[in-house]
C-alpha positions in Angstrom: -5.7 -19.4 -20.9 -4.3 -16.6 -18.7 -1.9 -13.9 -19.9 0.2 -11.8 -17.6 2.4 -8.8 -18.6 5.9 -8.6 -17.3 6.7 -5.0 -16.5 9.9 -3.6 -15.1 9.9 0.0 -13.5 11.3 2.3 -16.0 13.3 5.4 -15.3 13.2 6.7 -18.9 9.6 8.0 -18.7 9.6 11.8 -18.8 6.2 13.0 -20.1 2.9 12.8 -18.3 1.4 10.7 -21.0 4.3 8.1 -20.9 4.0 7.8 -17.1 0.3 7.4 -17.2 0.5 4.8 -20.0 3.1 2.8 -18.0 1.0 3.2 -14.8 -2.1 2.1 -16.8 -0.4 -1.0 -18.1 0.8 -1.8 -14.6 -2.8 -1.7 -13.3 -3.9 -3.9 -16.3 -1.2 -6.4 -15.3 -2.9 -6.7 -11.9 -6.5 -6.6 -12.9 -6.6 -10.3 -12.5 -6.4 -9.7 -8.8 -9.6 -7.7 -8.8 -11.7 -9.7 -11.2 -13.9 -11.9 -9.0 -15.4 -14.0 -11.7 -12.1 -15.0 -13.2 -11.2 -18.7 -12.6 -7.8 -17.7 -11.0 -9.4 -15.2 -8.7 -8.2 -15.2 -5.1 -9.3 -12.3 -2.8 -6.9 -9.5 -3.0 -4.5 -9.2 0.0 -4.1 -5.7 1.6 -0.6 -5.6 0.1 -2.0 -6.0 -3.4 -4.8 -3.5 -2.7 -2.2 -1.0 -1.4 0.0 -1.5 -4.6 -2.9 -0.9 -6.9 -3.9 2.3 -4.9 -0.3 3.6 -5.0 -0.4 3.1 -8.8 -3.7 5.1 -9.0 -2.1 7.8 -6.9 1.0 8.3 -9.0 -0.3 11.5 -10.7 -0.8 13.0 -7.3 2.9 12.6 -6.4 4.9 15.9 -5.9 7.5 15.0 -8.6 5.0 13.8 -11.2 5.8 13.2 -14.1 9.6 13.2 -13.9 10.3 12.1 -10.4 8.1 9.0 -9.6 8.4 6.7 -6.6 7.1 3.6 -8.2 5.6 1.0 -5.7 7.0 -2.5 -5.6 4.7 -5.1 -7.1 3.8 -7.8 -4.6 3.8 -11.5 -5.6 
């Protein structure tokens, strides 16, 4: 059985820990894209790879943690 989180970008996150927690859940939501031994695995597209990298780079954004440019999750 496969479970997927449904996350919507939130604009009410104001502390570093809140932003990091939401970012981490967003990465967890897309881990299925990177787990090669999962039955639903399909090689990650460049778009998905870029999305995950942008999530990892969020703490490096100039406006972190109060002004975040959240990447758009690809299908």
